[in-house]
Backbone as a printed PyTorch tensor [residue, N CA C, xyz], in Angstrom:
tensor([[[ 89.0390,  15.0530,  -4.6790],
         [ 88.0020,  14.1770,  -4.7580],
         [ 89.3860,  13.2550,  -6.3360]],

        [[ 89.7990,  12.5750,  -5.8600],
         [ 90.4460,  11.8660,  -7.1910],
         [ 90.1860,  11.0790,  -7.7750]],

        [[ 89.2860,   9.8930,  -7.4480],
         [ 88.8000,   8.8450,  -7.8310],
         [ 87.8890,   8.9100,  -8.9340]],

        [[ 88.7470,   8.8840, -10.5230],
         [ 88.0220,   9.1060, -11.4700],
         [ 86.0720,   8.7510, -11.9060]],

        [[ 86.0590,   7.9090, -10.9320],
         [ 84.2180,   7.2160, -10.8840],
         [ 82.6020,   8.2380,  -9.6080]],

        [[ 84.0080,   8.5130,  -8.8870],
         [ 82.9750,   9.7010,  -8.4290],
         [ 83.4170,  11.1550,  -9.0100]],

        [[ 83.6690,  11.0640,  -9.6020],
         [ 83.7400,  12.5920, -10.0610],
         [ 82.7070,  11.7870, -11.1370]],

        [[ 82.6000,  11.4240, -12.3070],
         [ 81.1400,  11.8550, -13.3590],
         [ 80.4490,  11.2490, -12.4200]],

        [[ 80.3910,  10.3820, -11.2320],
         [ 79.0610,  10.6070, -10.3970],
         [ 78.9140,  11.8260, -10.2300]],

        [[ 79.6560,  12.7560,  -9.4980],
         [ 79.7820,  14.3740,  -9.9910],
         [ 78.5440,  15.1970, -10.9650]],

        [[ 79.7590,  15.3460, -11.6290],
         [ 78.8060,  15.5030, -12.5630],
         [ 77.4080,  15.0340, -13.4580]],

        [[ 77.3900,  13.9020, -13.3740],
         [ 76.2800,  13.5340, -13.6350],
         [ 75.3430,  13.4460, -12.8230]],

        [[ 75.4970,  13.9200, -11.4760],
         [ 75.0220,  14.2080, -10.7610],
         [ 73.9150,  15.8780, -10.5010]],

        [[ 75.2500,  16.8880, -10.9010],
         [ 74.8790,  17.9590, -10.6760],
         [ 74.7480,  18.4310, -12.5400]],

        [[ 74.6990,  17.1160, -13.6870],
         [ 74.3650,  17.5670, -14.3900],
         [ 72.5750,  17.8680, -14.8620]],

        [[ 71.3220,  16.9500, -13.5180],
         [ 70.5410,  17.5960, -13.8380],
         [ 69.8680,  18.8530, -14.2120]],

        [[ 69.5110,  18.7010, -15.6410],
         [ 68.9110,  20.8970, -15.6990],
         [ 67.7600,  21.2640, -15.7900]],

        [[ 67.3760,  19.8110, -15.4910],
         [ 65.3400,  20.2880, -15.2470],
         [ 64.8720,  20.7250, -13.5700]],

        [[ 66.0050,  20.2630, -12.8790],
         [ 65.3540,  19.6820, -11.1420],
         [ 67.2530,  21.0270, -10.9380]],

        [[ 67.7800,  21.4900, -11.8050],
         [ 68.4330,  22.8320, -11.5390],
         [ 67.2920,  23.9380, -11.7350]],

        [[ 66.5690,  24.0290, -13.1780],
         [ 65.9310,  25.0400, -13.8000],
         [ 64.7620,  25.5530, -12.8400]],

        [[ 64.4800,  24.0170, -12.0340],
         [ 63.1590,  24.1780, -10.5460],
         [ 63.3740,  25.3670, -10.1130]],

        [[ 64.1280,  24.4240,  -9.6040],
         [ 65.0020,  25.3590,  -8.2820],
         [ 65.0680,  26.7920,  -8.4030]],

        [[ 66.4280,  26.9880,  -9.5200],
         [ 66.5690,  28.0900,  -9.4130],
         [ 65.2180,  28.8130, -10.0950]],

        [[ 64.1580,  28.3590, -11.1610],
         [ 62.9610,  29.1400, -11.3090],
         [ 62.7710,  29.7160,  -9.7990]],

        [[ 61.8810,  28.4360,  -9.0140],
         [ 61.3220,  28.9210,  -7.3500],
         [ 61.6200,  30.1480,  -6.9930]],

        [[ 63.8820,  29.9150,  -6.6970],
         [ 63.8060,  30.4170,  -5.7680],
         [ 63.6130,  32.5840,  -6.6410]],

        [[ 63.7270,  32.1170,  -7.3760],
         [ 63.5840,  33.0610,  -8.1350],
         [ 62.2550,  34.3180,  -8.0350]],

        [[ 61.0570,  33.5350,  -7.7930],
         [ 59.6850,  33.0930,  -7.7380],
         [ 59.8160,  33.9950,  -6.3720]],

        [[ 60.6380,  34.0100,  -5.0300],
         [ 60.0090,  33.5610,  -3.6530],
         [ 61.2330,  35.2800,  -3.8570]],

        [[ 61.6940,  34.7240,  -4.4890],
         [ 62.8850,  36.0980,  -4.3410],
         [ 62.1640,  38.1710,  -5.5010]],

        [[ 61.6890,  37.2630,  -6.0720],
         [ 60.9380,  38.3300,  -6.7850],
         [ 59.2690,  38.9610,  -6.0370]],

        [[ 58.6530,  37.7460,  -5.1060],
         [ 57.5690,  38.1670,  -4.2490],
         [ 57.8960,  39.0810,  -3.2730]],

        [[ 59.0980,  38.4010,  -2.5590],
         [ 59.9750,  39.8200,  -1.2980],
         [ 60.6020,  40.7650,  -1.8040]],

        [[ 60.4330,  41.1700,  -2.6340],
         [ 61.3860,  42.3560,  -3.3650],
         [ 59.5230,  43.4120,  -3.8910]],

        [[ 58.8100,  42.7500,  -4.3930],
         [ 57.8500,  43.5410,  -4.2400],
         [ 56.8730,  43.9290,  -2.8560]],

        [[ 56.9410,  43.6190,  -1.5010],
         [ 56.1740,  43.5350,  -1.1520],
         [ 57.1170,  43.6860,   0.0130]],

        [[ 56.6590,  45.2300,   1.0400],
         [ 57.8290,  46.0860,   1.3370],
         [ 56.7280,  45.2810,   3.1820]],

        [[ 57.9270,  44.1460,   3.5060],
         [ 57.5300,  43.4620,   4.6930],
         [ 58.4140,  42.5890,   5.3410]],

        [[ 58.5060,  42.4850,   6.2210],
         [ 59.9340,  42.1440,   6.8760],
         [ 58.9470,  39.8320,   6.7740]],

        [[ 57.9210,  40.5910,   7.2800],
         [ 57.4630,  39.0430,   7.2570],
         [ 57.2940,  38.0630,   5.7100]],

        [[ 56.9790,  38.7750,   5.0290],
         [ 56.4100,  38.6280,   3.6590],
         [ 58.8620,  37.5060,   3.2190]],

        [[ 60.1810,  38.5360,   3.8760],
         [ 61.3000,  38.3750,   3.1210],
         [ 61.3530,  37.5960,   3.9340]],

        [[ 61.3400,  37.4290,   5.2130],
         [ 61.2090,  36.0570,   6.1230],
         [ 60.5630,  34.7800,   5.2310]],

        [[ 59.8610,  35.1680,   4.8990],
         [ 59.2130,  33.8980,   4.5030],
         [ 59.7790,  33.3850,   3.2870]],

        [[ 60.5710,  34.3630,   1.6260],
         [ 60.9410,  34.1720,   0.7230],
         [ 62.5180,  33.4430,   1.0410]],

        [[ 63.3970,  33.9260,   2.2180],
         [ 64.4900,  33.2880,   3.0220],
         [ 63.5360,  31.7610,   3.1100]],

        [[ 63.0750,  32.1380,   4.2300],
         [ 63.2080,  29.9050,   4.2020],
         [ 62.7350,  29.9040,   3.3180]],

        [[ 61.5450,  30.2750,   1.9980],
         [ 61.9740,  28.8840,   0.5750],
         [ 62.8360,  29.1490,  -0.0650]],

        [[ 63.3790,  29.9080,  -0.1200],
         [ 65.1430,  29.7340,  -0.5710],
         [ 65.5260,  28.7960,  -0.0980]],

        [[ 66.1050,  28.7910,   2.0760],
         [ 66.1820,  27.8840,   1.9800],
         [ 65.6100,  25.5640,   1.9080]],

        [[ 64.7950,  26.1810,   2.0970],
         [ 64.2430,  24.7750,   1.7450],
         [ 63.9770,  24.5710,   0.2320]],

        [[ 64.0470,  25.5060,  -0.3280],
         [ 64.7100,  25.3990,  -2.1540],
         [ 65.8900,  24.6190,  -1.6390]],

        [[ 66.8180,  25.4020,  -1.7040],
         [ 68.4390,  24.3990,  -1.7660],
         [ 68.5390,  23.4840,  -1.4410]],

        [[ 67.4690,  23.2210,  -0.3100],
         [ 68.2840,  21.7570,   0.8360],
         [ 67.4200,  20.7260,   0.2010]],

        [[ 66.1510,  21.0310,  -0.6170],
         [ 66.1310,  19.7200,  -1.9650],
         [ 66.9120,  19.5370,  -2.6910]],

        [[ 67.2720,  20.6720,  -3.5920],
         [ 68.3430,  20.0630,  -4.4730],
         [ 69.1920,  20.0300,  -3.8680]],

        [[ 70.1370,  20.0700,  -2.7340],
         [ 71.6460,  19.8180,  -2.3090],
         [ 70.5870,  17.7170,  -2.2160]],

        [[ 70.0710,  18.3140,  -1.1460],
         [ 69.2130,  16.7650,  -1.2270],
         [ 69.2740,  15.6650,  -2.2300]],

        [[ 68.1090,  16.1690,  -3.0250],
         [ 68.9100,  15.2690,  -4.6530],
         [ 69.6150,  15.1660,  -5.6020]],

        [[ 70.7200,  15.9920,  -5.1240],
         [ 72.1080,  16.1120,  -5.7810],
         [ 72.6660,  14.7070,  -5.1250]],

        [[ 72.9020,  14.8610,  -3.8630],
         [ 73.8900,  13.9510,  -2.6560],
         [ 72.8820,  12.2010,  -3.4280]],

        [[ 72.0920,  12.2100,  -2.8260],
         [ 71.4470,  11.0360,  -3.3960],
         [ 71.6710,  10.4060,  -4.9290]],

        [[ 71.8590,  11.3320,  -5.7610],
         [ 71.6020,  10.9120,  -7.7440],
         [ 73.3930,  10.6280,  -7.8080]],

        [[ 74.0840,  11.9750,  -7.0360],
         [ 75.5620,  11.2620,  -6.1800],
         [ 76.0260,  10.3120,  -6.2300]],

        [[ 75.3400,   9.6690,  -5.5090],
         [ 75.6670,   8.0930,  -4.4640],
         [ 75.2740,   7.2110,  -5.3080]],

        [[ 73.4590,   7.6940,  -6.2100],
         [ 73.5590,   6.7230,  -7.1580],
         [ 74.4880,   6.3500,  -7.9530]],

        [[ 75.5600,   6.7790,  -8.3330],
         [ 75.2500,   7.1190,  -9.7880],
         [ 77.3190,   6.4700,  -9.3580]],

        [[ 77.8070,   6.9510,  -8.0620],
         [ 78.7810,   6.8350,  -7.9180],
         [ 79.0810,   5.0910,  -7.8710]],

        [[ 80.7040,   5.0150,  -8.2660],
         [ 80.8630,   3.3400,  -7.9620],
         [ 82.1810,   2.7950,  -7.1890]],

        [[ 81.2480,   2.8550,  -5.4250],
         [ 83.1100,   2.8640,  -4.8230],
         [ 83.4200,   1.6060,  -4.8310]]])
């Protein structure tokens, strides 16, 4: 990514602290629940929740990057 405008847009999209902290908190809660309960079903649910949070974070970051970018 050699375009400076695209790089600035990427840094702005990834710099949303509130979204990053919310995703981190949701992942930590899901993993804490999975580690506290000894059940394969709970572990599967936690893994699904972590994947869902990651995909939501990724999509929102990509939308912000496209919004900030000046192509």
